[in-house]
C-alpha positions, 0 to 999 in steps of 0.5 A: 542713822537707821534706814527705816525710822517708823516715827519719821513716817509718822511725821510725814503723815502729820505733814500731809494731814496738816496740808490736807486739812489746811486746804479743806478748811480753805475750800469748805470753811462752814464748820470753822466759821460755826466753831466758837473761839476764845481770846488769848492776849489779842489773838483769837484761838479755836480748835481750828487754829492748828488747821489754819497752820496746817501749811506748816506741813510743807516746812516739816517736809523740808525739815524731814528731807534735810534730815534724811538726805543729809544723813544719807550723804554726809559720810559718803565720798561725793564722787561722780558715781555717788552723786549720779546715784543720788540725783537719779533716785531723787529724780525717780522719786519725784517725776514719775508720780508727777507725770502720772498725775499730770496726764490724769489731770490733763485728761480730766480737764476735758470734763472738769475744768475746775481742777486744771487748765489748758496750758500752751506747749511751752507751759506744758513742757515747764510743768513736765520739768517742774519749772513752775512758780520760778523765774522768769516765766512763773508758770502756773502749775497744773496742780497748785501743790506742785509749787513746793517741788521745784524748791525740793529739787533745788535742795537736792542740787544744793545738798552736796555743796552743804556737805562739802561746806560742813566738812570744812566749817562744821555743821553749826556754821553751815546751819547759821549761814543758811539761816542768814542767807534765807533771812537776807533773801527774804529781806532783799525781796521785800526791800526791792519790791515795796508793797503793802501786800506781799502775798503775790510775792510768796513764790519769790520769798519761798524759793530755795534761798528763802526756804533753805533754812528749813532744809538746813534745820533738818540737815543740822539735826542729822549731826546733832548728838544728845544723850538719849535720856527720857528727860532729854526727849521730853525737853526737846519735844516740849521746847519744840511744841511750846516754841511752835505754839508761841510762834503761832501766837506771835503771828496771830497777833501781828497778822495784819502787818505780817503780809505788809513786810514786817520783820516776821516775814523775814524771820518766822519760817526759819524760827518755825523750822528750828522748832520743827527740827527739835520735835523731829530730834525728839522722835528719832532718839531710841526708846523702848517706851512705846508711849514716846512713839505714838507716831510709830503706830501702824496707821500713821506709818502707812499714811507716811508711806503714801504721804507723797501721793496724799500731798499730790492728790488731795488738792485737785480732788478737793477742788473738784468736790467743792465745785460739785452739787452733791450737797450744800457744802456751805453748811457745817454738816456739808463741810464735814461731809466734804472732808469725808468724801475728799478723804475717801477719794484721796487715800485710794489715789495716793495708795495707787500712786505709791503701789503702782508708780512710786514703790515699783520705780524706787525698787527698780532704782535700788536694784540697779544701785545694788548691781552697780555696786556689786560690779564695781567691787568685782 
């Protein structure tokens, strides 16, 4: 697998943009409310419907992690040195940027109480190690979007076990086992907590057993080999896109019962991850036709590079702006203006995170790995 695939950076950018627009629409809904809709079946669609599903950027990030990290480790000897390097680089990829943001948020909370809170010493420690939204304490994260990071980190721990299992059983068996495990976990949470509203239990539903199928979809995609033809690329892209739209329609029709614990709450995320993996595969198949590489455009590739910072910084900035009195955010024009203001603030923060924290630290880590390998061969 190529170490750099521009279209995957483009997919990262789309994932971040989806989450950003989802939260913007939640905090500044006026433009959405003023936009007319149309009915398909018994579901109402509008141009904002894809934004309602912008949270799919999170499982897309998970699918990308499974694909990229699985591709990195699948052919390596899983000895102590390899795993130590892998986990060290994963640690450095996540924690320094989070710690930097945490310090900024704690300082800012002295002035802007809407973007953070004042944690106890124990809560602060659990935020520092990213034990948030996890049992037994279910600690509230300083930044609401941090809830996905413990899930990502636990996947890093589980990945070597998936690779060992794949070598013995095959990637398809491992993928199906992960999907089955995710469904069983979600079914168990629902069955053991009778309720008519499972939104409060979402952290339990989404922790690693419940989200493992998303990582596994990308992991399986890193093993899949399909003839690289224009027809196959088109078929994969069409199947993934149409399948995702069909799942959206199914969820919209059954939204009233979804959060009451219907079968869709157990199955939907695994099916959506499968469709996202098909789209990912279509974008990683080599082609000389630039029309099949819109995700490789320079702006999207750059946004993909800073996507972690975009993900981290957009939500506290949006919350801060929503509480300000700069403008009447309750009008459609105010909603659109809020998006422009938040974007203008988020991109520089994300770029600063990437260029001042993430890239220097990862570059230092790569340099250490290079010298370690060089010394090992001497």
